[in-house]
C-alpha positions, 0 to 999 in steps of 0.5 A: 537508477531505479526507485521503489514507490509503495502503493497501498490499498485498503479492501473489503473483500465482500464489497471491493477495494477503495482506491490505491495511494502511493507513499509519499517516500521513494525507496532505493531498493525493492526490499526496502520498499517491501519491508516498509509495506509489511509495517505499514499494512499491519500499522493500517490494518490495526487502525481499521480494526480500531476504527470499524470495530474487530467484529464489523471488520472481521465481517467485512473481512477488511485486508490491506494490500501493497505493491512496490513499482519500480520507475527510473528517474525519466519515468518519474519526470513523464518522459519515459513510459 
């Protein structure tokens, strides 16, 4: 059985991306992971605007991207790639 892990990354389209991080909750389906990815990305982008200020975040062209990685329980344990 596969689980899906949400990977999130904050980027500036001008200067590059920060290291990605993995959401702590595994999802049972890709759809659940993707929907949560959109929600967290929107929330994170709003926090970037709040913290950087609207003008600065716009000038830096801040963006939040995400993807979902499928792993089996064996892959999670490091037994299989």
